[in-house]
VEXDREN-2710 file (C-alpha; in Angstrom, 1 decimal):
% VEXDREN-2710
k/r/px/py/pz
1/GLY/10.1/-20.5/-6.2
2/ARG/7.2/-17.7/-5.3
3/THR/6.9/-15.1/-2.9
4/MET/5.9/-12.0/-0.7
5/LEU/8.3/-10.2/-0.1
6/GLY/6.6/-8.2/2.8
7/MET/9.5/-5.9/3.9
8/GLY/8.9/-2.8/5.9
9/VAL/9.9/0.5/4.1
10/GLY/13.2/1.1/2.8
11/SER/13.6/-2.2/4.6
12/GLY/16.1/-2.8/1.5
13/LYS/13.8/-5.1/-0.3
14/THR/15.7/-3.9/-4.6
15/SER/18.5/-5.3/-2.8
16/ILE/17.2/-8.2/-1.4
17/ALA/15.8/-8.8/-5.5
18/LEU/19.0/-8.1/-6.7
19/SER/21.1/-10.2/-4.9
20/ALA/18.0/-13.4/-5.5
21/PHE/18.8/-12.7/-9.3
22/THR/21.9/-12.8/-9.4
23/HIS/22.5/-16.3/-6.7
24/LEU/20.2/-18.2/-9.2
25/GLN/21.9/-17.4/-12.1
26/GLY/24.9/-17.8/-10.1
27/LYS/23.9/-21.8/-9.1
28/GLY/22.3/-22.3/-13.2
29/LYS/18.3/-22.0/-11.6
30/ALA/17.8/-18.6/-13.5
31/LYS/18.6/-17.0/-16.6
32/ARG/17.3/-13.6/-17.1
33/GLY/15.8/-11.3/-14.9
34/LEU/13.2/-8.6/-15.3
35/PHE/12.1/-5.8/-12.7
36/ALA/8.9/-4.2/-12.8
37/VAL/9.2/-1.2/-10.8
38/PRO/7.7/2.1/-10.4
39/SER/8.7/5.4/-12.4
40/ILE/10.2/6.6/-9.7
41/VAL/12.9/4.6/-7.7
42/GLN/13.9/3.4/-12.3
43/GLY/16.9/5.0/-12.0
44/GLN/17.3/4.1/-8.5
45/PHE/17.1/1.1/-9.1
46/HIS/20.3/1.5/-11.4
47/GLY/22.3/3.3/-9.1
48/GLU/21.8/0.1/-6.9
49/ALA/22.9/-2.0/-9.1
50/LEU/26.1/-0.2/-10.0
51/THR/26.6/-0.4/-6.5
52/LEU/25.9/-3.4/-5.2
53/LEU/27.0/-5.9/-8.1
54/GLU/30.2/-6.8/-9.1
55/ALA/31.6/-4.5/-11.4
56/GLY/31.5/-6.1/-15.3
57/LYS/29.7/-9.4/-14.0
58/PHE/26.4/-8.3/-15.4
59/ASN/24.6/-6.5/-18.2
60/TRP/21.5/-4.3/-17.7
61/HIS/18.9/-2.6/-18.9
62/CYS/17.7/0.7/-16.8
63/ASP/16.5/3.7/-18.5
64/PRO/13.9/6.2/-17.8
65/GLY/14.2/7.6/-21.1
66/ALA/14.2/4.7/-23.2
67/SER/12.0/5.3/-26.0
68/ARG/9.3/2.5/-26.7
69/ALA/11.5/0.6/-29.4
70/GLU/14.7/0.6/-27.2
71/ARG/12.7/-1.0/-24.3
72/ILE/11.1/-3.5/-26.5
73/ALA/14.8/-4.1/-28.2
74/ALA/16.3/-4.9/-25.0
75/LEU/14.2/-7.3/-23.6
76/LYS/14.9/-9.3/-26.5
77/ASP/18.3/-8.9/-26.3
78/PRO/20.1/-12.2/-24.3
79/LYS/23.3/-10.4/-23.5
80/MET/20.5/-8.2/-21.7
81/ASP/21.3/-10.3/-17.8
82/PHE/18.2/-8.5/-16.8
83/ASN/15.6/-5.3/-17.1
84/VAL/14.2/-2.9/-15.4
85/VAL/11.3/-1.8/-16.8
86/THR/8.2/0.6/-15.0
87/HIS/4.6/-1.2/-14.3
88/GLN/3.3/1.0/-17.0
89/SER/5.7/0.9/-20.3
90/LEU/5.8/-3.4/-19.4
91/ARG/2.2/-3.6/-19.9
92/ASP/1.9/-1.0/-22.3
93/ASP/4.4/-2.2/-24.6
94/LEU/3.2/-5.9/-24.2
95/LEU/-0.2/-4.9/-25.1
96/HIS/1.3/-3.3/-28.1
97/LEU/3.0/-6.1/-29.6
98/ALA/0.0/-8.6/-28.7
99/SER/-2.3/-6.4/-30.7
100/GLN/0.4/-6.2/-33.8
101/ARG/0.4/-9.8/-33.7
102/GLU/-3.6/-9.7/-33.7
103/GLY/-3.6/-6.9/-36.2
104/THR/-6.1/-5.7/-33.7
105/THR/-5.6/-2.5/-31.5
106/PRO/-4.5/-2.3/-27.4
107/ASP/-7.8/-1.8/-26.5
108/ALA/-9.6/-4.6/-27.5
109/VAL/-6.2/-7.1/-26.2
110/ALA/-7.2/-5.5/-22.7
111/GLU/-10.6/-6.6/-23.1
112/LYS/-9.7/-10.1/-24.3
113/LEU/-7.5/-10.9/-21.1
114/ASP/-10.2/-9.3/-18.8
115/ALA/-12.8/-12.3/-20.0
116/MET/-9.9/-14.7/-19.2
117/LYS/-9.1/-17.0/-16.8
118/PRO/-6.0/-16.7/-14.4
119/ALA/-4.2/-19.8/-15.9
120/GLU/-6.0/-18.9/-19.5
121/ARG/-3.8/-15.4/-19.2
122/LYS/-0.7/-17.2/-18.7
123/ALA/-0.9/-18.8/-21.6
124/TYR/-1.2/-16.0/-23.6
125/MET/1.2/-14.3/-22.4
126/ARG/3.8/-16.1/-23.0
127/GLY/2.7/-17.3/-26.4
128/VAL/3.2/-13.4/-26.9
129/MET/6.9/-13.8/-25.4
130/GLU/8.0/-16.5/-27.2
131/ALA/7.0/-15.5/-30.5
132/GLU/8.5/-12.3/-29.5
133/GLY/11.8/-13.3/-28.6
134/ILE/11.5/-12.4/-25.0
135/HIS/12.6/-15.0/-22.5
136/HIS/12.6/-13.9/-18.8
137/ASP/12.6/-16.5/-16.0
138/TYR/12.2/-14.5/-13.0
139/MET/10.4/-11.6/-12.4
140/ALA/10.4/-9.5/-9.1
141/VAL/7.6/-6.5/-9.2
142/ASP/8.5/-3.4/-6.7
143/GLU/5.7/-2.2/-4.9
144/GLY/3.4/-5.3/-6.0
145/HIS/0.3/-4.0/-4.1
146/THR/0.0/-1.7/-7.6
147/LEU/-1.0/-5.2/-8.8
148/LEU/-4.2/-5.7/-6.0
149/ASN/-7.8/-6.8/-7.5
150/ARG/-10.5/-6.6/-4.6
151/GLN/-14.0/-8.1/-4.4
152/GLY/-16.6/-5.4/-6.1
153/LYS/-13.8/-4.1/-8.5
154/ASP/-12.8/-4.5/-12.1
155/ASN/-9.4/-5.8/-12.4
156/SER/-6.9/-3.6/-13.9
157/ARG/-5.3/-3.9/-17.0
158/MET/-2.1/-3.8/-15.0
159/ALA/-2.6/-6.6/-13.2
160/ASN/-4.4/-8.8/-16.0
161/VAL/-1.2/-8.1/-18.0
162/LEU/1.6/-8.4/-15.3
163/ASP/-0.4/-11.6/-13.4
164/GLY/-0.1/-13.6/-16.6
165/VAL/3.2/-12.7/-17.3
166/ALA/3.9/-13.6/-13.5
167/HIS/2.3/-16.7/-13.7
168/GLY/4.7/-18.1/-16.4
169/MET/7.9/-17.2/-14.5
170/GLY/10.1/-20.2/-13.1
171/THR/10.5/-17.7/-9.8
172/TYR/8.4/-14.4/-9.0
173/VAL/8.8/-12.1/-5.9
174/SER/6.2/-9.8/-5.0
175/MET/7.8/-6.8/-2.8
176/THR/5.8/-4.3/-1.1
177/ALA/5.9/-3.1/2.4
178/ASP/2.3/-3.4/2.2
179/PRO/0.5/-6.4/0.8
180/VAL/-2.8/-5.5/1.3
181/LYS/-5.2/-1.8/1.1
182/ASN/-8.1/-2.7/2.3
183/ASP/-10.4/-5.9/2.8
184/ALA/-9.3/-10.1/3.2
185/SER/-10.3/-10.2/-0.5
186/GLU/-7.5/-8.7/-1.1
187/ALA/-5.7/-10.9/0.9
188/PHE/-6.6/-13.7/-1.5
189/ASP/-5.6/-11.6/-4.4
190/VAL/-2.2/-11.9/-3.0
191/LEU/-2.1/-15.5/-2.5
192/SER/-3.7/-16.2/-6.0
193/LYS/-1.2/-14.6/-7.9
194/MET/1.2/-17.1/-6.0
195/ASP/-0.9/-20.3/-6.0
196/PRO/-3.5/-19.7/-8.8
197/ASP/-4.8/-23.3/-8.8
198/ARG/-4.9/-23.5/-4.3
199/TYR/-6.6/-20.0/-4.7
200/SER/-9.0/-20.2/-6.6
201/ASP/-12.9/-19.2/-4.9
202/ARG/-12.5/-16.1/-3.6
203/ASP/-15.7/-16.3/-2.1
204/ALA/-15.3/-18.8/0.3
205/PHE/-11.3/-17.7/1.5
206/THR/-13.2/-13.8/2.4
207/ARG/-15.8/-16.2/4.4
208/LYS/-13.8/-17.8/6.0
209/TYR/-11.1/-15.2/6.6
210/GLY/-12.7/-12.4/6.4
211/VAL/-14.4/-11.3/9.8
212/ASP/-12.8/-9.5/12.9
213/THR/-12.2/-13.0/15.1
214/PRO/-8.9/-13.8/16.3
215/ALA/-9.3/-17.5/15.1
216/ALA/-9.4/-16.0/11.6
217/LYS/-6.5/-13.9/11.9
218/ASP/-4.8/-16.9/13.1
219/GLY/-6.0/-18.5/10.2
220/LEU/-5.1/-16.1/7.6
221/LYS/-1.6/-15.6/8.8
222/ARG/-1.4/-19.6/8.8
223/GLU/-2.0/-19.5/5.2
224/MET/0.0/-16.3/4.4
225/ALA/3.1/-18.6/6.3
226/ARG/3.3/-20.5/2.9
227/HIS/4.1/-17.6/0.6
228/PHE/5.0/-14.9/2.6
229/TYR/8.5/-13.3/3.9
230/THR/7.3/-10.3/6.3
231/GLY/9.3/-8.4/8.6
232/SER/10.8/-5.1/9.6
233/ILE/14.0/-3.6/10.0
234/ASP/14.6/-0.6/12.8
235/PRO/16.6/2.1/10.9
236/GLY/18.2/2.4/14.4
237/VAL/16.3/6.1/15.1
238/LYS/13.2/7.7/16.7
239/ALA/10.3/8.8/14.6
240/HIS/9.2/10.9/16.8
241/ARG/4.8/11.4/15.5
242/THR/2.9/14.2/16.0
243/GLU/-0.5/15.7/15.2
244/VAL/-0.7/18.8/14.1
245/PRO/-4.5/21.0/14.8
246/VAL/-5.6/23.4/12.5
247/GLU/-8.7/25.1/13.1
248/LEU/-10.8/26.1/10.1
249/ASP/-10.8/29.7/8.9
250/PRO/-14.6/31.7/8.5
251/ALA/-13.9/31.2/4.9
252/GLN/-13.1/27.6/4.9
253/HIS/-16.2/27.4/7.2
254/GLU/-18.7/29.1/4.5
255/HIS/-17.1/26.5/1.5
256/LEU/-17.9/23.4/3.5
257/GLY/-21.3/24.9/4.4
258/SER/-22.0/25.5/0.6
259/LEU/-21.5/21.8/-0.4
260/ASP/-23.1/20.3/2.0
261/SER/-26.0/22.4/1.3
262/ALA/-25.0/21.0/-2.9
263/ALA/-25.2/18.0/-1.6
264/ALA/-28.7/18.0/-0.3
265/ALA/-30.3/19.9/-2.6
266/ALA/-28.7/17.3/-5.4
267/ARG/-29.9/14.3/-3.4
268/LEU/-33.7/16.2/-3.3
269/ALA/-33.5/16.8/-7.5
270/ARG/-32.8/12.9/-7.7
271/MET/-35.0/11.5/-5.6
272/LYS/-37.8/13.2/-7.9
273/GLY/-36.3/11.6/-11.0
274/GLY/-34.3/15.6/-11.9
275/VAL/-30.9/16.7/-11.7
276/ASP/-30.0/19.8/-9.7
277/VAL/-26.5/21.4/-12.2
278/ASN/-25.8/24.1/-10.0
279/ALA/-25.9/22.1/-7.7
280/LEU/-23.7/19.2/-9.3
281/LYS/-21.2/22.6/-10.0
282/THR/-20.7/23.8/-6.5
283/LEU/-19.2/19.7/-5.9
284/SER/-18.0/19.1/-9.2
285/PRO/-16.7/22.4/-11.5
286/GLY/-14.1/20.1/-12.7
287/SER/-16.6/18.2/-14.1
288/PHE/-18.2/21.1/-16.3
289/SER/-15.3/23.0/-17.2
290/GLY/-14.8/23.6/-20.8
291/ALA/-17.9/21.5/-21.8
292/ASP/-20.5/22.8/-24.0
293/PRO/-23.0/24.1/-22.0
294/ALA/-26.2/22.1/-23.9
295/THR/-23.9/18.4/-22.3
296/HIS/-24.5/19.9/-18.9
297/GLU/-27.5/18.2/-18.4
298/GLU/-26.6/14.5/-19.6
299/ILE/-23.0/15.5/-17.3
300/GLY/-25.4/15.9/-14.5
301/GLN/-27.1/12.5/-15.1
302/THR/-23.8/10.3/-15.0
303/LEU/-22.6/12.6/-10.9
304/ASN/-25.9/11.7/-10.4
305/ARG/-25.2/8.3/-9.0
306/SER/-21.8/9.7/-7.1
307/ILE/-23.3/12.8/-4.8
308/GLY/-21.7/11.0/-2.2
309/ILE/-18.7/10.2/-3.8
310/LEU/-18.6/13.7/-4.8
311/HIS/-19.3/15.4/-1.8
312/ASN/-16.8/13.1/0.1
313/THR/-13.9/14.5/-2.6
314/ALA/-15.0/18.2/-2.2
315/VAL/-15.3/18.4/1.2
316/HIS/-11.8/16.9/2.0
317/HIS/-10.2/19.0/-0.8
318/ALA/-12.3/22.0/1.5
319/LEU/-10.3/20.9/4.1
320/SER/-7.5/20.9/2.4
321/GLY/-6.9/24.5/2.5
322/ALA/-5.9/27.9/3.7
323/SER/-5.0/27.0/7.4
324/LYS/-3.5/23.9/6.1
325/THR/-1.6/26.1/4.7
326/GLU/-0.1/28.8/7.0
327/ALA/-0.3/25.8/9.4
328/VAL/3.1/23.7/7.3
329/ALA/4.3/27.0/6.6
330/LYS/4.7/27.9/10.0
331/LEU/6.1/24.3/10.5
332/ALA/9.2/24.8/8.3
333/ARG/9.8/28.2/9.4
334/ASP/10.5/26.4/13.1
335/ARG/12.5/24.2/11.6
336/LYS/14.8/26.2/9.1
337/GLY/18.1/24.6/8.6
338/ARG/16.2/21.5/8.7
339/PRO/15.6/19.5/5.6
340/GLY/11.4/19.0/4.6
341/VAL/9.7/17.0/2.9
342/VAL/5.5/17.4/2.7
343/PHE/2.9/15.4/1.2
344/CYS/-0.3/16.2/-0.4
345/HIS/-2.7/14.4/-2.0
346/HIS/-4.4/17.4/-4.4
347/LEU/-2.1/19.2/-7.5
348/ASP/-3.1/22.2/-7.0
349/ARG/-2.5/22.2/-3.5
350/VAL/1.2/21.5/-4.0
351/LYS/1.3/24.5/-6.7
352/GLU/-0.2/26.6/-3.0
353/ILE/2.2/24.8/-0.3
354/GLU/5.2/25.3/-2.8
355/ALA/4.1/29.1/-3.7
356/ARG/3.8/29.7/0.5
357/LEU/7.2/27.7/1.7
358/LYS/9.3/29.8/-1.5
359/ALA/7.5/33.5/-0.1
360/ASP/9.1/32.4/3.0
361/GLY/12.8/32.5/0.8
362/HIS/12.6/28.7/1.2
363/ARG/13.9/26.5/-2.1
364/VAL/11.2/24.3/-2.5
365/VAL/10.8/21.8/-5.8
366/THR/7.8/19.9/-6.3
367/LEU/7.5/16.2/-7.3
368/THR/4.4/15.2/-8.7
369/GLY/2.9/12.1/-11.7
370/GLY/2.8/14.9/-13.9
371/ASP/7.0/14.6/-14.0
372/SER/8.6/12.1/-16.3
373/SER/10.6/8.9/-14.8
374/LYS/13.6/11.0/-15.7
375/GLU/12.9/14.5/-14.2
376/LYS/11.5/12.7/-11.2
377/ASP/14.7/11.1/-10.6
378/ARG/16.6/14.6/-11.5
379/LYS/14.0/16.1/-8.7
380/LYS/15.2/13.7/-6.4
381/ARG/18.9/13.4/-6.3
382/GLU/18.7/17.6/-6.6
383/TYR/17.0/17.5/-3.0
384/GLN/19.5/14.8/-1.4
385/ASP/22.6/16.7/-2.9
386/GLY/21.3/19.5/-0.6
387/HIS/19.9/22.3/-3.9
388/HIS/16.8/22.2/-1.7
389/ASP/15.0/23.0/2.1
390/VAL/11.6/21.3/1.5
391/ILE/10.4/19.0/-1.6
392/VAL/6.9/19.5/-2.2
393/MET/5.2/15.9/-3.6
394/SER/2.0/13.9/-4.7
395/ASP/0.7/10.9/-3.9
396/ALA/3.4/10.1/-7.2
397/GLY/6.3/10.5/-4.4
398/ALA/4.8/8.3/-1.9
399/VAL/6.4/4.9/-2.8
400/GLY/10.2/3.7/-3.5
401/ALA/11.9/7.2/-3.5
402/ASN/14.5/7.1/-1.2
403/LEU/14.8/11.2/0.9
404/GLN/16.4/10.3/3.7
405/ARG/18.5/13.7/4.1
406/GLY/14.7/14.7/5.1
407/LYS/14.9/15.1/8.9
408/TRP/11.1/16.1/9.1
409/LEU/7.9/15.1/6.9
410/ALA/4.5/16.2/6.9
411/GLN/1.1/15.1/5.7
412/TYR/-0.8/18.1/4.9
413/ASP/-3.8/15.5/4.0
414/THR/-5.3/12.2/5.7
415/PRO/-5.0/10.0/3.2
416/MET/-8.0/6.6/3.0
417/THR/-5.5/4.0/3.2
418/ALA/-2.5/2.9/6.2
419/MET/-0.2/2.0/2.8
420/VAL/0.0/5.3/1.6
421/HIS/0.0/7.4/5.5
422/ALA/2.8/4.5/6.5
423/GLN/4.8/4.6/2.9
424/ARG/4.5/8.4/2.9
425/ASN/6.3/7.9/5.9
426/GLY/8.8/5.1/5.3
427/ARG/10.6/8.0/2.4
428/ILE/12.5/9.2/5.7
429/HIS/12.0/7.2/8.2
430/ARG/14.3/4.6/6.8
431/MET/17.0/2.6/6.4
432/GLY/20.4/4.7/5.8
433/GLN/18.5/7.9/7.5
434/THR/21.7/8.7/10.2
435/GLU/19.3/10.9/12.7
436/ASP/15.6/11.0/14.4
437/VAL/13.2/12.4/12.6
438/GLU/10.0/14.4/12.8
439/LEU/6.7/12.9/10.9
440/LEU/4.1/15.2/11.5
441/ASP/0.3/14.9/10.5
442/VAL/-1.8/18.0/10.2
443/VAL/-5.7/17.1/10.8
444/ALA/-8.3/19.7/10.4
445/ASN/-10.7/19.7/13.5
446/HIS/-13.7/18.8/11.4
447/ALA/-15.6/15.6/11.4
448/ALA/-15.2/14.5/8.2
449/GLU/-11.3/14.8/9.0
450/ARG/-11.4/13.0/12.3
451/ARG/-13.5/10.1/10.2
452/GLY/-11.0/10.4/8.2
453/ARG/-8.8/9.2/10.4
454/LYS/-10.5/6.7/12.2
455/ARG/-10.8/4.6/9.2
456/LEU/-6.7/5.6/9.0
457/ALA/-6.7/3.7/12.4
458/GLU/-8.3/0.5/11.5
459/LYS/-6.8/0.1/8.2
460/TYR/-3.4/0.3/10.2
461/GLU/-4.9/-2.8/12.1
462/LEU/-5.7/-4.8/9.0
463/ARG/-2.5/-3.9/7.9
464/SER/-0.9/-5.1/11.2
465/ILE/-2.0/-8.7/10.3
466/MET/-0.4/-8.8/7.2
467/THR/3.0/-7.3/8.1
468/SER/4.2/-9.0/11.3
469/PRO/6.7/-11.1/11.3
470/LEU/5.4/-14.7/10.8
471/GLU/8.4/-16.8/12.1
472/GLY/7.3/-17.3/15.4
473/LEU/4.0/-18.9/14.5
474/ASP/4.1/-22.0/15.4
475/ASP/5.1/-19.9/19.1
476/THR/1.7/-17.3/18.8
477/GLY/-1.0/-19.0/17.3
478/VAL/-3.5/-21.5/18.1
479/ALA/-1.2/-24.1/18.7
480/GLY/1.0/-22.0/20.7
481/TYR/-1.2/-21.3/22.9
482/LEU/-2.7/-25.8/23.5
483/SER/1.0/-26.7/23.6
484/ARG/1.8/-24.1/26.1
485/ALA/-1.3/-25.4/28.7
486/ARG/-0.3/-28.1/27.9
487/ALA/3.3/-27.8/29.5
488/GLY/1.5/-26.0/32.2
489/THR/3.7/-22.3/31.1
490/LEU/0.2/-20.1/30.6
491/ASP/1.4/-17.7/32.7
492/ALA/5.5/-17.4/31.1
493/ALA/3.6/-16.3/27.9
494/ALA/2.1/-13.6/26.5
495/PRO/-2.0/-14.2/26.1
496/LEU/-3.2/-15.0/22.4
497/HIS/-5.6/-12.1/22.2
498/PRO/-7.7/-10.2/25.3
499/SER/-10.5/-12.1/23.9
500/VAL/-8.5/-15.4/25.3
501/ASP/-7.1/-14.5/28.3
502/PRO/-7.2/-11.1/28.9
503/ALA/-5.8/-11.5/32.7
504/PRO/-2.1/-10.6/33.1
505/ALA/0.4/-13.2/33.3
506/ALA/2.5/-10.9/36.0
507/GLY/0.9/-9.5/39.0
508/GLY/0.8/-12.2/41.2
509/TRP/-1.6/-14.7/38.9
510/ARG/-1.6/-18.4/40.1
511/PRO/-3.5/-21.7/39.1
512/THR/-6.1/-22.4/41.2
513/ASP/-5.8/-26.0/43.4
514/ALA/-9.1/-27.8/44.1
515/SER/-11.3/-25.8/41.1
516/GLU/-8.8/-26.6/39.0
517/LYS/-10.9/-29.5/37.7
518/HIS/-14.1/-27.4/38.2
519/LEU/-12.9/-24.2/36.1
520/PRO/-10.6/-25.2/33.7
521/GLY/-8.1/-22.1/33.3
522/ALA/-8.7/-20.5/35.7
523/ARG/-5.9/-18.1/38.5
524/THR/-6.4/-16.2/41.8
525/ARG/-4.3/-13.4/43.0
526/GLU/-4.7/-11.9/46.5
527/THR/-6.1/-8.1/46.3
528/PRO/-4.9/-5.5/48.7
529/ALA/-7.5/-6.4/51.1
530/GLY/-6.9/-9.5/52.0
531/GLY/-9.4/-11.7/49.3
532/GLN/-8.4/-13.6/46.9
533/GLU/-9.4/-12.8/42.7
534/VAL/-10.9/-15.7/40.5
535/HIS/-10.5/-15.3/37.0
536/VAL/-11.8/-17.8/34.6
537/PRO/-11.3/-17.7/31.2
538/PRO/-14.4/-18.1/28.4
539/ALA/-14.6/-21.4/27.3
540/PRO/-13.2/-21.8/23.2
541/GLU/-16.0/-21.4/20.9
542/LYS/-16.5/-24.5/18.7
543/ALA/-16.0/-24.9/14.9
544/THR/-18.7/-25.7/12.5
545/PRO/-18.5/-28.4/10.7
546/GLU/-16.7/-25.8/7.3
547/GLU/-14.0/-24.5/10.1
548/GLN/-13.1/-27.8/10.7
549/GLY/-12.5/-29.0/7.5
550/SER/-10.2/-27.6/4.5
551/MET/-11.8/-24.7/2.5
552/PHE/-9.7/-25.4/-0.9
END
């Protein structure tokens, strides 16, 4: 009844969630469903329901333009088989109802929830919903990674509210192509959402699974197998991935140099116990924009705590400038007649790209977080219907949007996580795509960009652990290795991991004869010169008493 549906981007999670609810309702195991989704896919969810569900059999409320009063009335209406709401509106509506009942403010309720333990949040949210006549027993959260909490970061209000609601549901499905974004503590958070009683000690969990060893990875997958259903569906078309190198112009080099100098000056002033306001203005001009000059020193004191972050942000913004914009213009020009998608993190750059592409005669539309749910839905439909040649989006469009009309996609900057990078690409490389697509990464020739690419590769490694299919787990883990060893079929199977068995099964390797009892697992093969080459796998490390036992 509690599942993490870790399916790939564009693999049909919406239809799976809808069919799961209607199946359970038909079996008498669920009465009413609650779907919490990103604003960008709310209208799309409505379309999927119209397409997939038996006509006239179900009633639902899914209105991107609905007011709070209309949303709450629909949540209370027992005639509605299911409700489709955004993450934000569900959070805000429930905080509003709770604050009305307590005669306080939504902020006060949010602080109260933050101080509670998971079981207390479950009881509190259940009490609010029952008192308001809101009764659902099936809940699906699309893009469930938006509720992730991790070590060293305060829980978000959204996670506290929606987790409290989810813990009280008979059936709960969290759906995402990326169960985690950053580290093993997020893996713990996902599992604690599935079974809060079993997974209650995050420190112990990260000690056991937060290390980079084959045994830790294998053990983590076994924990996941209790609740995770992972996998991907091949859309049946090829994705041609290309890095587009970009050389910076002299003005950008000069600006980057000024940022480095400003960061050094700001740090020096901080070391002396002071504030270099001018240096901080160079790093973060927006922090001082419109502020009373009398408050600049105070603002500088606050910014002094984050000089490294300010410098890094300013550098990446500078890298995403004129040279990259020209590179994107060339990509669009070379692909005239083929619909394209461009992703860019910074809103001002979105506008710059739009203006540059329009100057070349392209029909361009932008989609950002500043658009309402209704506007996002309209713009997506117009693009899909052929009214625009290129859609330029901030990361507000990185999840959920079906833009399979697009045949090429350019990432203007390097995201902080593999999740965002993969989600962006998934807008066109997805089920329903009819042609091969181009996935293009626009990469500036600068050390900061190269570090970002390295970080992205490392995040992809964690992503692969969390999203690889688990059906064959018993055949691929330590147990499978031992089973093959007993059966004498190690040569016929792929090695578990290079550090365990680096020698290939092919190429003439065979078990040794008399030396086998002295060198367990040893294999030999003939060399081109007529001699013998011997490979002895390293002895497995002995588990510590803590590893041998259960952490729970």
